[in-house]
N, C-alpha and C positions, 0 to 999 in steps of 0.2 A: 449407549453413550460412546462417543469416540474418545480415544486416548489423547489425541492432539489435533488441533486445527491450525493450519498455516494460512493466515489471512492478510491480503493486501487491500489497503483502503486508499482512496484518493480519486482525483479527477484528471483523466488523461488529456482533457481539453485545455488545461491550464498549466502548460509547461511542467515544471518540477513537481507540481501537485500530483502528477501521475506516477511518482516513484514507487509507491507501494503496490499499485496494480502491475506495473512493469516488472517488479521483483517476482511476484507470484506467477506472472506469465512466463518469465524466463525459468523459474523453478520448475514449472509444469512441463516446459519444453524439454528439459534435460533430465528430470528425475521422476521416478515413480515411488509413491509412498506406500508403506505397508497398509493392509486392509484396515488396521486400527486407527489410521490417521487420514485426514482430508486436507485439501487445499481449496481456497476460495478467493475469487476476485470479488471483493466486497464493494468496490467502486465507491459511490456516495450514498449507499443505501441506508446509512444511519440506523434508526430503530428497527428496520426490517432485518437487521443482522442478529437481533436478540435470540431467536430460536437456535441459531447456529452456535452462538457463544454459550448458551445454556446447555447445549448438547455435547460439550467437550470438557475433558478434565484439565487439559493444558492448552495454552494459547500462545502462538507467536504472531506478532503483528508487524508488517512492513508499512512505513508511512513516512511522509515528508513532514518534518517538525521544525519550527523556529526555535532552535536551542540558543540563539544569539551567539553562535560560534562561527568559525571560518566556513564559508560555503564549501560543501562537499564533505564536511565532517560527519562521520558515522558515530552514533552513540547508542548504547544498549541500556535500556531501563527495565527494571523488574518490579513486580509486586505493587505495593501501594503507590510508588512513584509514577506508574503509568497513567491511571485516571487523573491524578493530581496534575501531572504535566500536560496532558491533553487539554485539561480545563484552563490551566493558567496561560498557556501559550498556543492557543488554537490559531490556526492560519486559515481555516475554511469551515464552512457549515458542517461538513461531514464529521469533523472532529467533535463538535458540540454534540451531534447525534450519537457518536460512538462513546463519548464520556457517559451519556445517559444509558447506553446499552450496558456498560459495565456497572453503573449504579443500580440498574434494575436487576441485573444478574445477582448482584450482592444482596439486594433486598429479598430475592426469592431463594436465596441459599444455593445458587447455581453458578457462582463466580468461579471461573477456572483458577487453578492454582498448580503451578505458577503461571503468571502472565509475563511475557517477554516482548518488549517493543524494540524493534530495530529501526531506528530513525536516521534520516539524513538531513543535514542543514541545506536548504535549497539555495540555488543561485538566483532563480527567477520564477515568480508566480504570475506576474501580470503580462502574460502573453497568450491571449485567447487563440486557440488553434495551434499554438506552438508545441514543440516536443521537449523532452528532457534536455537540459543543457549537457554538453559533453562531460563536464566534471561530475555531475550527478549521475549520469548514465554509467560512468566508469566505476561507480561504487556498487552497482548491482551485483557483480560476482562476489565481492567481499560480503555484502549483506546476506547473500545466499549461503556462503560458507559459514557465517555465524549461525544461521538457522539450521544448517545441516549438522553442525557440531552439537547444537542443543538437542536435536532429534536423536542423534546417536547416543548422547548422554542419557536420554529417556528410554533407550532401548527400542527406538523406532527408526532405525537406519534406512533411509531411502536407497533405492537402487538406480544407478545411472542408466538411462536409456541407451540402447546400442546406437541409435541415431536420433538426432533432435526431432521432436515432434511438434512442428509449428502449429499454432492455433489457427482455426479458420475464421475467427471473429473479424468482422469488418473494422474493429478498433484495435486489432493486434498491431504491435509496433511496426512490423515490416509493411503491412498494408497501409497503415496510417501515414508512415513516412513517404511511401511511394505515391499516394493519392492526394495528400493535403496540398492546398495552394501555398505558394510562397508568400513571404511577408510582404513582398512588393505588390502582389496581386489580390490580397485579401485583407480585410480589416482584422487586426490582431489585438484590439483592445476591447472587444465586445461585439455585439450585433449592430452593424452600421445603421440598420433601420431605426434604431431607437436612441442613437447618439445625437446630442445637440449639434446643430449646424450653424456656423457663424454667419453673420450678416454679410 
């Protein structure tokens, strides 16, 4: 069993919905975790994340959450507030799935303790193919600092890499930004093949 899991959840194809994934990506580029801890891009995997949650003692989650606060606000939730809040203010299908992951882990006696959610209030979700808004992107370093502080508190201090280690994923932020079409040249409200066309 791992001592800690740093998990980012979200959908990078829907603007600020990708915050959690971008946080764990930036974390992995700059920091190396001790052998007793792991990091994971959970994307929109929902229930498929259950084995990873069951296999860790402590859990840190990065996600975009509708806190009904000013856009860009970072908030940290812990313990019982995490599944309750994900259920009450879900902004996407992955949150419903992840609320169920936590419920199933609790039912099987494998719920991590503590659970820490580091969430940001989004600026924009409804931008298919768009990227994080600058305000939300600017919160990534602070979100990472909050996670680092918690890991140090748990005795699992990460080590800073000597040089950044960019990910090779086709959906990494650098590649995504350099290759995605502009808003003027692509439909950014969904798949244009399936949208109603006016008379």
